[in-house]
C-alpha positions in Angstrom: -70.3 39.0 9.2 -69.3 37.9 12.6 -71.9 36.3 14.8 -71.2 36.9 18.4 -72.4 34.6 21.2 -74.7 32.4 19.2 -74.6 30.0 22.1 -72.3 29.3 25.1 -72.4 26.3 27.4 -73.5 27.0 30.9 -70.0 26.2 32.0 -68.8 29.5 30.4 -71.0 32.2 32.0 -68.1 34.6 32.1 -64.9 34.9 30.1 -62.3 36.8 28.0 -60.7 36.1 24.6 -57.9 38.1 23.1 -55.9 38.1 19.9 -58.0 35.7 17.8 -58.5 35.7 14.0 -61.9 34.9 12.5 -63.2 34.1 9.1 -63.4 37.0 6.7 -60.0 38.4 7.7 -61.5 39.7 11.0 -59.2 40.2 14.0 -60.8 40.0 17.5 -58.6 42.2 19.7 -60.6 41.5 22.8 -63.9 40.0 23.8 -65.3 39.9 27.3 -68.7 38.5 28.3 -70.7 38.0 31.5 -74.0 36.2 30.9 -75.2 36.8 34.4 -74.7 40.6 34.1 -76.0 40.3 30.5 -73.0 42.3 29.1 -70.5 41.8 26.3 -67.7 44.0 25.1 -66.0 43.4 21.7 -63.1 45.1 19.9 -62.6 44.0 16.3 -61.0 45.1 13.0 -61.4 43.8 9.5 -58.7 43.7 6.9 -61.2 44.6 4.1 -64.1 46.9 3.8 -67.5 45.5 2.7 -71.0 46.7 2.6 -74.2 44.6 2.6 -76.6 45.1 -0.3 
């Protein structure tokens, strides 16, 4: 599971992240957010397939 935007400081109302690895063998290709516009776009892939019970 990847939790997106659990909390961002007020100093980062808009931003972009690319090419980041996360726990669980997840690769974040791109992540753009704009808190003022209330939008977020995320492109990810996982190295393994899992399903929740």
